[in-house]
PDB file of N, H, CA, C and O in Angstrom:
ATOM      1  N   UNK A   1      75.332 190.500  -2.405  1.00  0.00           N
ATOM      2  CA  UNK A   1      76.309 191.509  -2.040  1.00  0.00           C
ATOM      3  C   UNK A   1      76.143 191.914  -0.566  1.00  0.00           C
ATOM      4  O   UNK A   1      77.125 192.160   0.135  1.00  0.00           O
ATOM      5  N   UNK A   2      74.874 191.978  -0.105  1.00  0.00           N
ATOM      6  H   UNK A   2      74.076 191.779  -0.674  1.00  0.00           H
ATOM      7  CA  UNK A   2      74.650 192.371   1.282  1.00  0.00           C
ATOM      8  C   UNK A   2      75.194 191.324   2.255  1.00  0.00           C
ATOM      9  O   UNK A   2      75.685 191.680   3.327  1.00  0.00           O
ATOM     10  N   UNK A   3      75.115 190.032   1.899  1.00  0.00           N
ATOM     11  H   UNK A   3      74.717 189.742   1.028  1.00  0.00           H
ATOM     12  CA  UNK A   3      75.617 188.977   2.779  1.00  0.00           C
ATOM     13  C   UNK A   3      77.120 189.097   3.018  1.00  0.00           C
ATOM     14  O   UNK A   3      77.626 188.659   4.051  1.00  0.00           O
ATOM     15  N   UNK A   4      77.818 189.682   2.076  1.00  0.00           N
ATOM     16  H   UNK A   4      77.407 190.038   1.237  1.00  0.00           H
ATOM     17  CA  UNK A   4      79.263 189.856   2.210  1.00  0.00           C
ATOM     18  C   UNK A   4      79.607 190.757   3.404  1.00  0.00           C
ATOM     19  O   UNK A   4      80.639 190.564   4.047  1.00  0.00           O
ATOM     20  N   UNK A   5      78.752 191.736   3.699  1.00  0.00           N
ATOM     21  H   UNK A   5      77.914 191.893   3.176  1.00  0.00           H
ATOM     22  CA  UNK A   5      79.009 192.690   4.777  1.00  0.00           C
ATOM     23  C   UNK A   5      78.229 192.368   6.054  1.00  0.00           C
ATOM     24  O   UNK A   5      78.280 193.140   7.012  1.00  0.00           O
ATOM     25  N   UNK A   6      77.524 191.268   6.085  1.00  0.00           N
ATOM     26  H   UNK A   6      77.482 190.641   5.307  1.00  0.00           H
ATOM     27  CA  UNK A   6      76.743 190.884   7.255  1.00  0.00           C
ATOM     28  C   UNK A   6      77.652 190.238   8.285  1.00  0.00           C
ATOM     29  O   UNK A   6      78.161 189.138   8.067  1.00  0.00           O
ATOM     30  N   UNK A   7      77.856 190.910   9.401  1.00  0.00           N
ATOM     31  H   UNK A   7      77.442 191.803   9.579  1.00  0.00           H
ATOM     32  CA  UNK A   7      78.707 190.362  10.466  1.00  0.00           C
ATOM     33  C   UNK A   7      78.169 190.806  11.822  1.00  0.00           C
ATOM     34  O   UNK A   7      78.732 191.707  12.444  1.00  0.00           O
ATOM     35  N   UNK A   8      77.086 190.184  12.287  1.00  0.00           N
ATOM     36  H   UNK A   8      76.629 189.452  11.782  1.00  0.00           H
ATOM     37  CA  UNK A   8      76.461 190.612  13.532  1.00  0.00           C
ATOM     38  C   UNK A   8      77.316 190.381  14.772  1.00  0.00           C
ATOM     39  O   UNK A   8      77.100 191.044  15.787  1.00  0.00           O
ATOM     40  N   UNK A   9      78.259 189.484  14.725  1.00  0.00           N
ATOM     41  H   UNK A   9      78.434 188.946  13.900  1.00  0.00           H
ATOM     42  CA  UNK A   9      79.107 189.185  15.884  1.00  0.00           C
ATOM     43  C   UNK A   9      80.530 189.675  15.710  1.00  0.00           C
ATOM     44  O   UNK A   9      81.386 189.365  16.538  1.00  0.00           O
ATOM     45  N   UNK A  10      80.807 190.423  14.669  1.00  0.00           N
ATOM     46  H   UNK A  10      80.112 190.675  13.996  1.00  0.00           H
ATOM     47  CA  UNK A  10      82.160 190.882  14.411  1.00  0.00           C
ATOM     48  C   UNK A  10      82.978 189.786  13.733  1.00  0.00           C
ATOM     49  O   UNK A  10      82.487 188.681  13.504  1.00  0.00           O
ATOM     50  N   UNK A  11      84.197 190.100  13.423  1.00  0.00           N
ATOM     51  H   UNK A  11      84.596 190.998  13.609  1.00  0.00           H
ATOM     52  CA  UNK A  11      85.070 189.145  12.737  1.00  0.00           C
ATOM     53  C   UNK A  11      86.474 189.167  13.337  1.00  0.00           C
ATOM     54  O   UNK A  11      86.889 190.148  13.955  1.00  0.00           O
ATOM     55  N   UNK A  12      87.181 188.086  13.145  1.00  0.00           N
ATOM     56  H   UNK A  12      86.844 187.289  12.643  1.00  0.00           H
ATOM     57  CA  UNK A  12      88.584 188.010  13.540  1.00  0.00           C
ATOM     58  C   UNK A  12      88.797 188.185  15.033  1.00  0.00           C
ATOM     59  O   UNK A  12      88.092 187.588  15.846  1.00  0.00           O
ATOM     60  N   UNK A  13      89.783 189.016  15.388  1.00  0.00           N
ATOM     61  H   UNK A  13      90.355 189.501  14.728  1.00  0.00           H
ATOM     62  CA  UNK A  13      90.122 189.208  16.797  1.00  0.00           C
ATOM     63  C   UNK A  13      89.078 190.035  17.533  1.00  0.00           C
ATOM     64  O   UNK A  13      89.108 190.108  18.762  1.00  0.00           O
ATOM     65  N   UNK A  14      88.163 190.655  16.811  1.00  0.00           N
ATOM     66  H   UNK A  14      88.140 190.597  15.813  1.00  0.00           H
ATOM     67  CA  UNK A  14      87.124 191.477  17.445  1.00  0.00           C
ATOM     68  C   UNK A  14      85.768 190.763  17.485  1.00  0.00           C
ATOM     69  O   UNK A  14      84.722 191.410  17.546  1.00  0.00           O
ATOM     70  N   UNK A  15      85.794 189.445  17.452  1.00  0.00           N
ATOM     71  H   UNK A  15      86.644 188.919  17.403  1.00  0.00           H
ATOM     72  CA  UNK A  15      84.569 188.664  17.521  1.00  0.00           C
ATOM     73  C   UNK A  15      83.951 188.791  18.911  1.00  0.00           C
ATOM     74  O   UNK A  15      84.661 188.800  19.916  1.00  0.00           O
ATOM     75  N   UNK A  16      82.637 188.888  18.958  1.00  0.00           N
ATOM     76  H   UNK A  16      82.060 188.881  18.141  1.00  0.00           H
ATOM     77  CA  UNK A  16      81.906 189.007  20.216  1.00  0.00           C
ATOM     78  C   UNK A  16      82.165 187.777  21.094  1.00  0.00           C
ATOM     79  O   UNK A  16      82.115 186.647  20.607  1.00  0.00           O
ATOM     80  N   UNK A  17      82.440 187.993  22.383  1.00  0.00           N
ATOM     81  H   UNK A  17      82.481 188.910  22.778  1.00  0.00           H
ATOM     82  CA  UNK A  17      82.725 186.860  23.266  1.00  0.00           C
ATOM     83  C   UNK A  17      81.468 186.056  23.582  1.00  0.00           C
ATOM     84  O   UNK A  17      81.566 184.913  24.027  1.00  0.00           O
ATOM     85  N   UNK A  18      80.279 186.638  23.358  1.00  0.00           N
ATOM     86  H   UNK A  18      80.199 187.566  22.996  1.00  0.00           H
ATOM     87  CA  UNK A  18      79.038 185.926  23.619  1.00  0.00           C
ATOM     88  C   UNK A  18      78.456 185.229  22.405  1.00  0.00           C
ATOM     89  O   UNK A  18      77.327 184.740  22.446  1.00  0.00           O
ATOM     90  N   UNK A  19      79.219 185.181  21.327  1.00  0.00           N
ATOM     91  H   UNK A  19      80.136 185.578  21.293  1.00  0.00           H
ATOM     92  CA  UNK A  19      78.728 184.604  20.075  1.00  0.00           C
ATOM     93  C   UNK A  19      78.272 183.152  20.234  1.00  0.00           C
ATOM     94  O   UNK A  19      77.177 182.801  19.796  1.00  0.00           O
ATOM     95  N   UNK A  20      79.086 182.319  20.845  1.00  0.00           N
ATOM     96  H   UNK A  20      79.975 182.604  21.201  1.00  0.00           H
ATOM     97  CA  UNK A  20      78.754 180.897  20.967  1.00  0.00           C
ATOM     98  C   UNK A  20      77.528 180.670  21.849  1.00  0.00           C
ATOM     99  O   UNK A  20      76.694 179.816  21.548  1.00  0.00           O
ATOM    100  N   UNK A  21      77.420 181.425  22.928  1.00  0.00           N
ATOM    101  H   UNK A  21      78.097 182.118  23.173  1.00  0.00           H
ATOM    102  CA  UNK A  21      76.250 181.295  23.798  1.00  0.00           C
ATOM    103  C   UNK A  21      75.000 181.748  23.064  1.00  0.00           C
ATOM    104  O   UNK A  21      73.954 181.106  23.159  1.00  0.00           O
ATOM    105  N   UNK A  22      75.102 182.842  22.339  1.00  0.00           N
ATOM    106  H   UNK A  22      75.952 183.364  22.262  1.00  0.00           H
ATOM    107  CA  UNK A  22      73.963 183.357  21.590  1.00  0.00           C
ATOM    108  C   UNK A  22      73.499 182.374  20.517  1.00  0.00           C
ATOM    109  O   UNK A  22      72.299 182.147  20.364  1.00  0.00           O
ATOM    110  N   UNK A  23      74.418 181.801  19.789  1.00  0.00           N
ATOM    111  H   UNK A  23      75.393 181.986  19.913  1.00  0.00           H
ATOM    112  CA  UNK A  23      74.058 180.826  18.751  1.00  0.00           C
ATOM    113  C   UNK A  23      73.448 179.570  19.368  1.00  0.00           C
ATOM    114  O   UNK A  23      72.540 178.972  18.791  1.00  0.00           O
ATOM    115  N   UNK A  24      73.948 179.167  20.544  1.00  0.00           N
ATOM    116  H   UNK A  24      74.686 179.653  21.012  1.00  0.00           H
ATOM    117  CA  UNK A  24      73.375 178.029  21.253  1.00  0.00           C
ATOM    118  C   UNK A  24      71.931 178.324  21.656  1.00  0.00           C
ATOM    119  O   UNK A  24      71.056 177.475  21.489  1.00  0.00           O
ATOM    120  N   UNK A  25      71.678 179.520  22.184  1.00  0.00           N
ATOM    121  H   UNK A  25      72.389 180.211  22.320  1.00  0.00           H
ATOM    122  CA  UNK A  25      70.321 179.896  22.570  1.00  0.00           C
ATOM    123  C   UNK A  25      69.385 179.902  21.366  1.00  0.00           C
ATOM    124  O   UNK A  25      68.257 179.414  21.446  1.00  0.00           O
ATOM    125  N   UNK A  26      69.849 180.444  20.273  1.00  0.00           N
ATOM    126  H   UNK A  26      70.765 180.840  20.208  1.00  0.00           H
ATOM    127  CA  UNK A  26      69.011 180.522  19.068  1.00  0.00           C
ATOM    128  C   UNK A  26      68.684 179.127  18.558  1.00  0.00           C
ATOM    129  O   UNK A  26      67.545 178.859  18.175  1.00  0.00           O
ATOM    130  N   UNK A  27      69.663 178.243  18.548  1.00  0.00           N
ATOM    131  H   UNK A  27      70.588 178.461  18.859  1.00  0.00           H
ATOM    132  CA  UNK A  27      69.442 176.926  17.944  1.00  0.00           C
ATOM    133  C   UNK A  27      68.808 175.904  18.890  1.00  0.00           C
ATOM    134  O   UNK A  27      68.248 174.912  18.422  1.00  0.00           O
ATOM    135  N   UNK A  28      68.880 176.116  20.195  1.00  0.00           N
ATOM    136  H   UNK A  28      69.335 176.922  20.575  1.00  0.00           H
ATOM    137  CA  UNK A  28      68.339 175.136  21.150  1.00  0.00           C
ATOM    138  C   UNK A  28      67.151 175.669  21.944  1.00  0.00           C
ATOM    139  O   UNK A  28      66.092 175.043  21.969  1.00  0.00           O
ATOM    140  N   UNK A  29      67.318 176.812  22.588  1.00  0.00           N
ATOM    141  H   UNK A  29      68.179 177.321  22.568  1.00  0.00           H
ATOM    142  CA  UNK A  29      66.310 177.325  23.500  1.00  0.00           C
ATOM    143  C   UNK A  29      65.033 177.770  22.795  1.00  0.00           C
ATOM    144  O   UNK A  29      63.937 177.427  23.238  1.00  0.00           O
ATOM    145  N   UNK A  30      65.152 178.512  21.726  1.00  0.00           N
ATOM    146  H   UNK A  30      66.043 178.790  21.365  1.00  0.00           H
ATOM    147  CA  UNK A  30      63.963 179.020  21.024  1.00  0.00           C
ATOM    148  C   UNK A  30      63.087 177.886  20.497  1.00  0.00           C
ATOM    149  O   UNK A  30      61.875 177.938  20.706  1.00  0.00           O
ATOM    150  N   UNK A  31      63.624 176.859  19.824  1.00  0.00           N
ATOM    151  H   UNK A  31      64.609 176.816  19.654  1.00  0.00           H
ATOM    152  CA  UNK A  31      62.755 175.758  19.393  1.00  0.00           C
ATOM    153  C   UNK A  31      62.087 175.017  20.557  1.00  0.00           C
ATOM    154  O   UNK A  31      60.941 174.584  20.428  1.00  0.00           O
ATOM    155  N   UNK A  32      62.777 174.864  21.681  1.00  0.00           N
ATOM    156  H   UNK A  32      63.707 175.216  21.786  1.00  0.00           H
ATOM    157  CA  UNK A  32      62.182 174.191  22.839  1.00  0.00           C
ATOM    158  C   UNK A  32      61.019 175.021  23.386  1.00  0.00           C
ATOM    159  O   UNK A  32      59.979 174.467  23.744  1.00  0.00           O
ATOM    160  N   UNK A  33      61.184 176.328  23.452  1.00  0.00           N
ATOM    161  H   UNK A  33      62.028 176.778  23.161  1.00  0.00           H
ATOM    162  CA  UNK A  33      60.101 177.190  23.920  1.00  0.00           C
ATOM    163  C   UNK A  33      58.893 177.132  23.000  1.00  0.00           C
ATOM    164  O   UNK A  33      57.757 177.032  23.465  1.00  0.00           O
ATOM    165  N   UNK A  34      59.134 177.194  21.704  1.00  0.00           N
ATOM    166  H   UNK A  34      60.056 177.275  21.326  1.00  0.00           H
ATOM    167  CA  UNK A  34      58.039 177.170  20.730  1.00  0.00           C
ATOM    168  C   UNK A  34      57.332 175.814  20.761  1.00  0.00           C
ATOM    169  O   UNK A  34      56.111 175.749  20.617  1.00  0.00           O
ATOM    170  N   UNK A  35      58.091 174.736  20.946  1.00  0.00           N
ATOM    171  H   UNK A  35      59.082 174.789  21.063  1.00  0.00           H
ATOM    172  CA  UNK A  35      57.506 173.402  20.962  1.00  0.00           C
ATOM    173  C   UNK A  35      56.734 173.120  22.247  1.00  0.00           C
ATOM    174  O   UNK A  35      55.710 172.437  22.209  1.00  0.00           O
ATOM    175  N   UNK A  36      57.203 173.630  23.383  1.00  0.00           N
ATOM    176  H   UNK A  36      58.035 174.184  23.414  1.00  0.00           H
ATOM    177  CA  UNK A  36      56.622 173.264  24.661  1.00  0.00           C
ATOM    178  C   UNK A  36      55.622 174.243  25.250  1.00  0.00           C
ATOM    179  O   UNK A  36      54.955 173.929  26.236  1.00  0.00           O
ATOM    180  N   UNK A  37      55.508 175.435  24.654  1.00  0.00           N
ATOM    181  H   UNK A  37      56.050 175.690  23.853  1.00  0.00           H
ATOM    182  CA  UNK A  37      54.650 176.452  25.237  1.00  0.00           C
ATOM    183  C   UNK A  37      53.829 177.161  24.168  1.00  0.00           C
ATOM    184  O   UNK A  37      54.241 177.256  23.012  1.00  0.00           O
ATOM    185  N   UNK A  38      52.657 177.658  24.571  1.00  0.00           N
ATOM    186  H   UNK A  38      52.322 177.580  25.510  1.00  0.00           H
ATOM    187  CA  UNK A  38      51.822 178.505  23.722  1.00  0.00           C
ATOM    188  C   UNK A  38      51.931 179.932  24.239  1.00  0.00           C
ATOM    189  O   UNK A  38      51.926 180.158  25.449  1.00  0.00           O
ATOM    190  N   UNK A  39      52.029 180.886  23.338  1.00  0.00           N
ATOM    191  H   UNK A  39      52.033 180.703  22.355  1.00  0.00           H
ATOM    192  CA  UNK A  39      52.135 182.292  23.689  1.00  0.00           C
ATOM    193  C   UNK A  39      50.902 183.028  23.167  1.00  0.00           C
ATOM    194  O   UNK A  39      50.464 182.811  22.037  1.00  0.00           O
ATOM    195  N   UNK A  40      50.355 183.896  24.006  1.00  0.00           N
ATOM    196  H   UNK A  40      50.711 184.072  24.924  1.00  0.00           H
ATOM    197  CA  UNK A  40      49.159 184.642  23.635  1.00  0.00           C
ATOM    198  C   UNK A  40      49.333 186.089  24.083  1.00  0.00           C
ATOM    199  O   UNK A  40      49.653 186.342  25.245  1.00  0.00           O
ATOM    200  N   UNK A  41      49.127 187.038  23.177  1.00  0.00           N
ATOM    201  H   UNK A  41      48.868 186.833  22.234  1.00  0.00           H
ATOM    202  CA  UNK A  41      49.220 188.444  23.542  1.00  0.00           C
ATOM    203  C   UNK A  41      48.109 188.803  24.515  1.00  0.00           C
ATOM    204  O   UNK A  41      46.970 188.366  24.351  1.00  0.00           O
ATOM    205  N   UNK A  42      48.440 189.606  25.536  1.00  0.00           N
ATOM    206  H   UNK A  42      49.365 189.961  25.669  1.00  0.00           H
ATOM    207  CA  UNK A  42      47.448 190.038  26.511  1.00  0.00           C
ATOM    208  C   UNK A  42      46.455 190.990  25.859  1.00  0.00           C
ATOM    209  O   UNK A  42      45.248 190.868  26.070  1.00  0.00           O
ATOM    210  N   UNK A  43      46.951 191.930  25.074  1.00  0.00           N
ATOM    211  H   UNK A  43      47.931 192.028  24.903  1.00  0.00           H
ATOM    212  CA  UNK A  43      46.111 192.902  24.374  1.00  0.00           C
ATOM    213  C   UNK A  43      46.407 192.832  22.871  1.00  0.00           C
ATOM    214  O   UNK A  43      47.181 193.647  22.370  1.00  0.00           O
ATOM    215  N   UNK A  44      45.814 191.884  22.142  1.00  0.00           N
ATOM    216  H   UNK A  44      45.185 191.222  22.549  1.00  0.00           H
ATOM    217  CA  UNK A  44      46.147 191.732  20.722  1.00  0.00           C
ATOM    218  C   UNK A  44      45.698 192.888  19.842  1.00  0.00           C
ATOM    219  O   UNK A  44      46.192 193.036  18.724  1.00  0.00           O
ATOM    220  N   UNK A  45      44.760 193.719  20.329  1.00  0.00           N
ATOM    221  H   UNK A  45      44.358 193.598  21.237  1.00  0.00           H
ATOM    222  CA  UNK A  45      44.272 194.840  19.530  1.00  0.00           C
ATOM    223  C   UNK A  45      45.191 196.056  19.605  1.00  0.00           C
ATOM    224  O   UNK A  45      45.134 196.925  18.735  1.00  0.00           O
ATOM    225  N   UNK A  46      46.028 196.129  20.622  1.00  0.00           N
ATOM    226  H   UNK A  46      46.074 195.423  21.329  1.00  0.00           H
ATOM    227  CA  UNK A  46      46.932 197.263  20.765  1.00  0.00           C
ATOM    228  C   UNK A  46      48.186 197.065  19.917  1.00  0.00           C
ATOM    229  O   UNK A  46      48.701 195.951  19.826  1.00  0.00           O
ATOM    230  N   UNK A  47      48.681 198.136  19.298  1.00  0.00           N
ATOM    231  H   UNK A  47      48.263 199.041  19.372  1.00  0.00           H
ATOM    232  CA  UNK A  47      49.938 198.003  18.537  1.00  0.00           C
ATOM    233  C   UNK A  47      51.116 197.781  19.495  1.00  0.00           C
ATOM    234  O   UNK A  47      51.077 198.205  20.650  1.00  0.00           O
ATOM    235  N   UNK A  48      52.146 197.121  19.006  1.00  0.00           N
ATOM    236  H   UNK A  48      52.178 196.777  18.067  1.00  0.00           H
ATOM    237  CA  UNK A  48      53.343 196.876  19.813  1.00  0.00           C
ATOM    238  C   UNK A  48      54.082 198.180  20.050  1.00  0.00           C
ATOM    239  O   UNK A  48      54.126 199.039  19.170  1.00  0.00           O
ATOM    240  N   UNK A  49      54.666 198.334  21.237  1.00  0.00           N
ATOM    241  H   UNK A  49      54.630 197.636  21.952  1.00  0.00           H
ATOM    242  CA  UNK A  49      55.486 199.499  21.534  1.00  0.00           C
ATOM    243  C   UNK A  49      56.893 199.228  21.008  1.00  0.00           C
ATOM    244  O   UNK A  49      57.471 198.176  21.278  1.00  0.00           O
ATOM    245  N   UNK A  50      57.428 200.164  20.269  1.00  0.00           N
ATOM    246  H   UNK A  50      56.958 201.019  20.049  1.00  0.00           H
ATOM    247  CA  UNK A  50      58.751 199.983  19.671  1.00  0.00           C
ATOM    248  C   UNK A  50      59.659 201.135  20.084  1.00  0.00           C
ATOM    249  O   UNK A  50      59.289 202.302  19.956  1.00  0.00           O
ATOM    250  N   UNK A  51      60.849 200.802  20.580  1.00  0.00           N
ATOM    251  H   UNK A  51      61.149 199.854  20.684  1.00  0.00           H
ATOM    252  CA  UNK A  51      61.877 201.790  20.888  1.00  0.00           C
ATOM    253  C   UNK A  51      62.997 201.594  19.874  1.00  0.00           C
ATOM    254  O   UNK A  51      63.612 200.529  19.816  1.00  0.00           O
ATOM    255  N   UNK A  52      63.253 202.610  19.087  1.00  0.00           N
ATOM    256  H   UNK A  52      62.754 203.475  19.134  1.00  0.00           H
ATOM    257  CA  UNK A  52      64.260 202.519  18.036  1.00  0.00           C
ATOM    258  C   UNK A  52      65.460 203.368  18.422  1.00  0.00           C
ATOM    259  O   UNK A  52      65.491 204.577  18.190  1.00  0.00           O
ATOM    260  N   UNK A  53      66.442 202.711  19.013  1.00  0.00           N
ATOM    261  H   UNK A  53      66.417 201.729  19.201  1.00  0.00           H
ATOM    262  CA  UNK A  53      67.668 203.403  19.373  1.00  0.00           C
ATOM    263  C   UNK A  53      68.805 202.688  18.632  1.00  0.00           C
ATOM    264  O   UNK A  53      68.720 202.503  17.418  1.00  0.00           O
ATOM    265  N   UNK A  54      69.841 202.294  19.323  1.00  0.00           N
ATOM    266  H   UNK A  54      69.910 202.445  20.309  1.00  0.00           H
ATOM    267  CA  UNK A  54      70.922 201.549  18.669  1.00  0.00           C
ATOM    268  C   UNK A  54      70.400 200.209  18.170  1.00  0.00           C
ATOM    269  O   UNK A  54      70.740 199.768  17.072  1.00  0.00           O
ATOM    270  N   UNK A  55      69.569 199.565  18.990  1.00  0.00           N
ATOM    271  H   UNK A  55      69.293 199.924  19.882  1.00  0.00           H
ATOM    272  CA  UNK A  55      68.888 198.339  18.603  1.00  0.00           C
ATOM    273  C   UNK A  55      67.387 198.586  18.692  1.00  0.00           C
ATOM    274  O   UNK A  55      66.943 199.377  19.524  1.00  0.00           O
ATOM    275  N   UNK A  56      66.609 197.933  17.859  1.00  0.00           N
ATOM    276  H   UNK A  56      66.970 197.290  17.182  1.00  0.00           H
ATOM    277  CA  UNK A  56      65.158 198.069  17.904  1.00  0.00           C
ATOM    278  C   UNK A  56      64.612 197.122  18.960  1.00  0.00           C
ATOM    279  O   UNK A  56      64.884 195.922  18.917  1.00  0.00           O
ATOM    280  N   UNK A  57      63.846 197.649  19.906  1.00  0.00           N
ATOM    281  H   UNK A  57      63.625 198.624  19.941  1.00  0.00           H
ATOM    282  CA  UNK A  57      63.299 196.840  21.000  1.00  0.00           C
ATOM    283  C   UNK A  57      61.775 196.909  20.949  1.00  0.00           C
ATOM    284  O   UNK A  57      61.195 197.994  21.000  1.00  0.00           O
ATOM    285  N   UNK A  58      61.140 195.761  20.848  1.00  0.00           N
ATOM    286  H   UNK A  58      61.611 194.881  20.806  1.00  0.00           H
ATOM    287  CA  UNK A  58      59.683 195.686  20.891  1.00  0.00           C
ATOM    288  C   UNK A  58      59.264 195.344  22.308  1.00  0.00           C
ATOM    289  O   UNK A  58      59.901 194.533  22.981  1.00  0.00           O
ATOM    290  N   UNK A  59      58.178 195.977  22.754  1.00  0.00           N
ATOM    291  H   UNK A  59      57.661 196.636  22.208  1.00  0.00           H
ATOM    292  CA  UNK A  59      57.693 195.735  24.104  1.00  0.00           C
ATOM    293  C   UNK A  59      56.234 195.297  24.032  1.00  0.00           C
ATOM    294  O   UNK A  59      55.408 195.963  23.410  1.00  0.00           O
ATOM    295  N   UNK A  60      55.925 194.170  24.674  1.00  0.00           N
ATOM    296  H   UNK A  60      56.596 193.628  25.180  1.00  0.00           H
ATOM    297  CA  UNK A  60      54.561 193.669  24.709  1.00  0.00           C
ATOM    298  C   UNK A  60      54.413 192.716  25.883  1.00  0.00           C
ATOM    299  O   UNK A  60      55.399 192.195  26.404  1.00  0.00           O
ATOM    300  N   UNK A  61      53.166 192.494  26.294  1.00  0.00           N
ATOM    301  H   UNK A  61      52.365 192.917  25.870  1.00  0.00           H
ATOM    302  CA  UNK A  61      52.886 191.551  27.365  1.00  0.00           C
ATOM    303  C   UNK A  61      52.204 190.338  26.757  1.00  0.00           C
ATOM    304  O   UNK A  61      51.351 190.461  25.878  1.00  0.00           O
ATOM    305  N   UNK A  62      52.593 189.164  27.238  1.00  0.00           N
ATOM    306  H   UNK A  62      53.286 189.063  27.952  1.00  0.00           H
ATOM    307  CA  UNK A  62      51.974 187.942  26.733  1.00  0.00           C
ATOM    308  C   UNK A  62      51.787 186.938  27.859  1.00  0.00           C
ATOM    309  O   UNK A  62      52.470 186.980  28.882  1.00  0.00           O
ATOM    310  N   UNK A  63      50.849 186.044  27.640  1.00  0.00           N
ATOM    311  H   UNK A  63      50.294 186.009  26.809  1.00  0.00           H
ATOM    312  CA  UNK A  63      50.617 184.933  28.562  1.00  0.00           C
ATOM    313  C   UNK A  63      51.294 183.706  27.976  1.00  0.00           C
ATOM    314  O   UNK A  63      51.291 183.492  26.764  1.00  0.00           O
ATOM    315  N   UNK A  64      51.868 182.912  28.850  1.00  0.00           N
ATOM    316  H   UNK A  64      51.871 183.085  29.834  1.00  0.00           H
ATOM    317  CA  UNK A  64      52.559 181.710  28.404  1.00  0.00           C
ATOM    318  C   UNK A  64      51.878 180.505  29.048  1.00  0.00           C
ATOM    319  O   UNK A  64      51.716 180.447  30.267  1.00  0.00           O
ATOM    320  N   UNK A  65      51.485 179.555  28.220  1.00  0.00           N
ATOM    321  H   UNK A  65      51.616 179.602  27.230  1.00  0.00           H
ATOM    322  CA  UNK A  65      50.825 178.343  28.688  1.00  0.00           C
ATOM    323  C   UNK A  65      51.675 177.140  28.313  1.00  0.00           C
ATOM    324  O   UNK A  65      52.135 177.027  27.177  1.00  0.00           O
ATOM    325  N   UNK A  66      51.881 176.249  29.262  1.00  0.00           N
ATOM    326  H   UNK A  66      51.508 176.341  30.185  1.00  0.00           H
ATOM    327  CA  UNK A  66      52.615 175.017  28.965  1.00  0.00           C
ATOM    328  C   UNK A  66      51.689 174.052  28.228  1.00  0.00           C
ATOM    329  O   UNK A  66      50.540 173.854  28.622  1.00  0.00           O
ATOM    330  N   UNK A  67      52.202 173.458  27.158  1.00  0.00           N
ATOM    331  H   UNK A  67      53.136 173.619  26.838  1.00  0.00           H
ATOM    332  CA  UNK A  67      51.426 172.476  26.408  1.00  0.00           C
ATOM    333  C   UNK A  67      51.394 171.156  27.150  1.00  0.00           C
ATOM    334  O   UNK A  67      52.340 170.787  27.845  1.00  0.00           O
ATOM    335  N   UNK A  68      50.292 170.457  26.990  1.00  0.00           N
ATOM    336  H   UNK A  68      49.523 170.757  26.426  1.00  0.00           H
ATOM    337  CA  UNK A  68      50.198 169.122  27.583  1.00  0.00           C
ATOM    338  C   UNK A  68      50.946 168.127  26.700  1.00  0.00           C
ATOM    339  O   UNK A  68      51.095 168.346  25.497  1.00  0.00           O
ATOM    340  N   UNK A  69      51.410 167.047  27.293  1.00  0.00           N
ATOM    341  H   UNK A  69      51.288 166.869  28.269  1.00  0.00           H
ATOM    342  CA  UNK A  69      52.144 166.022  26.560  1.00  0.00           C
ATOM    343  C   UNK A  69      51.266 165.465  25.444  1.00  0.00           C
ATOM    344  O   UNK A  69      50.117 165.094  25.682  1.00  0.00           O
ATOM    345  N   UNK A  70      51.798 165.406  24.243  1.00  0.00           N
ATOM    346  H   UNK A  70      52.732 165.707  24.050  1.00  0.00           H
ATOM    347  CA  UNK A  70      51.071 164.845  23.107  1.00  0.00           C
ATOM    348  C   UNK A  70      50.207 165.843  22.366  1.00  0.00           C
ATOM    349  O   UNK A  70      49.620 165.495  21.341  1.00  0.00           O
ATOM    350  N   UNK A  71      50.109 167.074  22.848  1.00  0.00           N
ATOM    351  H   UNK A  71      50.586 167.357  23.681  1.00  0.00           H
ATOM    352  CA  UNK A  71      49.286 168.079  22.163  1.00  0.00           C
ATOM    353  C   UNK A  71      50.020 168.591  20.928  1.00  0.00           C
ATOM    354  O   UNK A  71      51.214 168.883  20.992  1.00  0.00           O
ATOM    355  N   UNK A  72      49.322 168.700  19.818  1.00  0.00           N
ATOM    356  H   UNK A  72      48.352 168.462  19.765  1.00  0.00           H
ATOM    357  CA  UNK A  72      49.925 169.137  18.555  1.00  0.00           C
ATOM    358  C   UNK A  72      50.029 170.650  18.482  1.00  0.00           C
ATOM    359  O   UNK A  72      49.324 171.371  19.188  1.00  0.00           O
ATOM    360  N   UNK A  73      50.921 171.120  17.618  1.00  0.00           N
ATOM    361  H   UNK A  73      51.495 170.535  17.045  1.00  0.00           H
ATOM    362  CA  UNK A  73      51.072 172.558  17.398  1.00  0.00           C
ATOM    363  C   UNK A  73      49.848 173.144  16.766  1.00  0.00           C
ATOM    364  O   UNK A  73      49.801 174.347  16.509  1.00  0.00           O
TER     365      UNK A  73
END
């Protein structure tokens, strides 16, 4: 029943103009980042900072390392 009302990009004539770009980023960019880079929290013992307004925003610092060719996940 909840899926019936799920419309993050709007519907019909009020569809978000950035929908296609956003879906492209989700399906292409995120897997490439996860496959090619390692992410490490700078302060893993500290809780994440969360701002809960219209959208929930998490704030944290991380280090990003490029994986070497042939290195496994």
